[in-house]
Structure formats: C-alpha cells, structure tokens
C-alpha positions, 0 to 999 in steps of 0.5 A: 499499500502506498503512503497519502499521496504516492502516485499522485506525488510521483506524477508531478515528480515525473512531470516537472522533471519532464519539463525540464530542458535536458542538461545537454540542451541549456548546456548547448545554448549556453555555449552558443551564447545567443544574444538578444538581436541574433539571428540564429540557425538550429540544424536538427531542432527535433522537437524544438526543447533547444530552440525555446531556449534560444527564442527565450534570449531573443528580443529583436533576434529570430531563430531558423529552426530546421529539421528533416522530419515533419513530425520533430517539425510539427512538434517544434512549432507547436511546443514553441507557438508562442515564438512563432506568433512573435515572429522569433522563430521560423520551424521549416522542414528540411534537411541542411543539405538542401538549405539554401540561406542568404550568404551571411545571414546568421550570427550563430549557428548550431546543431546538437547530436546530429551525426552527419558532421562526423559519421560523413564528410559532411562537405555540403552541410558544412559548406551550406553553414559557413555560407550562412554565417556572417564573417565572425559569425559562430558555428557550434556542433555539439553531442551528449557526452555518452554518445555511444560511439565515442566523443573522441571520434565525433570531435575529430571527425567533425574538427577535420570537416570544419577545418577543410571548409576553412572555418577557423579558431576551432575550439574543442568543448567538454563538460560533464553533459556535452562535447563539441566544437565551437569555431568562426567563419573568417572574417571581423 
C-alpha cells in the first residue's frame, strides 16, 4: 500500500522532471550564447526544446530551426507556438544540405547530436553553414557526452570537416553533459 499521495506525488515529480530541458541542451545554449538581436540557425531541431531556450534569449533576433522530419517540425512549432506567433521563430522541414540561406545572414548556428558531421564528410552541410554565417559568426556542433559511438571519434571527424571548409578558431568543448566544437567564420 502506498503512502498518502504516493501516485499523485510521483506523477508530479515525473511531470516536473519532464518539463526541465535536458542538461545537454541547456549547456548547448549556454555555449552558443545567443544575444537578443542575433539571427540564429539550428540544424536538426527535433521537437524544439533547444529552440525554446534560444528564443527565450531573443528580443529582436530570430531563429530558423530546421529538421528533415515532418513530425519533429510539427512538434517544434507546437511547443514554441508563442515564439512563432511573435516572429522570433520559423520552423521549417528541410535537410541541412538542401537549405539555401542568404549568404552571411546568420550570426550564430548550432546543431546538437546531428551525426552527419562525423559519420560522413558532410561537405555540403558544412558549406551551407559556412555560407550562412556572417564574417566572424559562430558555429557550434555539439554532442551528448554519453554518445555511444565515442566522443573522441565524433570530435576528430567534426573538426576535420570544419577545417576543410575554412572555418577557423576551432575550439574543443567538454563538459560533464556534452562535448563539441565551436568555430568562427573567417572575417572580423
């Protein structure tokens, strides 16, 4: 027999934990450090958790969140309806390799747990991001620290893809919840 409020208290605890964004996504947004007026691109937005965290930091800025999955795009738009309605967020179904952003239109770009950067050469995907970034713009490619394939392998391949595209100031990032690479587009 359960104590008073046993099942209800457990349900509230689970609901409260589910509402808390995962630590790796909170870390990713801290690393990205979007400023209130930034134009941001998220590749592989999934259900939109990171998008909500980024949009909460934007005032006059804008986030374009893309994902290949129609289901993910629908969930991201629904989860962040207030940001979409306020004009801070556009969610679009699109593979990164197929995106045609205006050159230099993005201050910051990021992706979390998007495997294409280390499982293939990702030449087209990195070229799209490099073209989208304004001179001096920041790109962060981040992974869960518990990635089953091994962080070192992901980091090495990701850094090689970024360097091959001419992105500079590569910095390896490590925390208890994530690993990744931060770099900048050439220019001021």
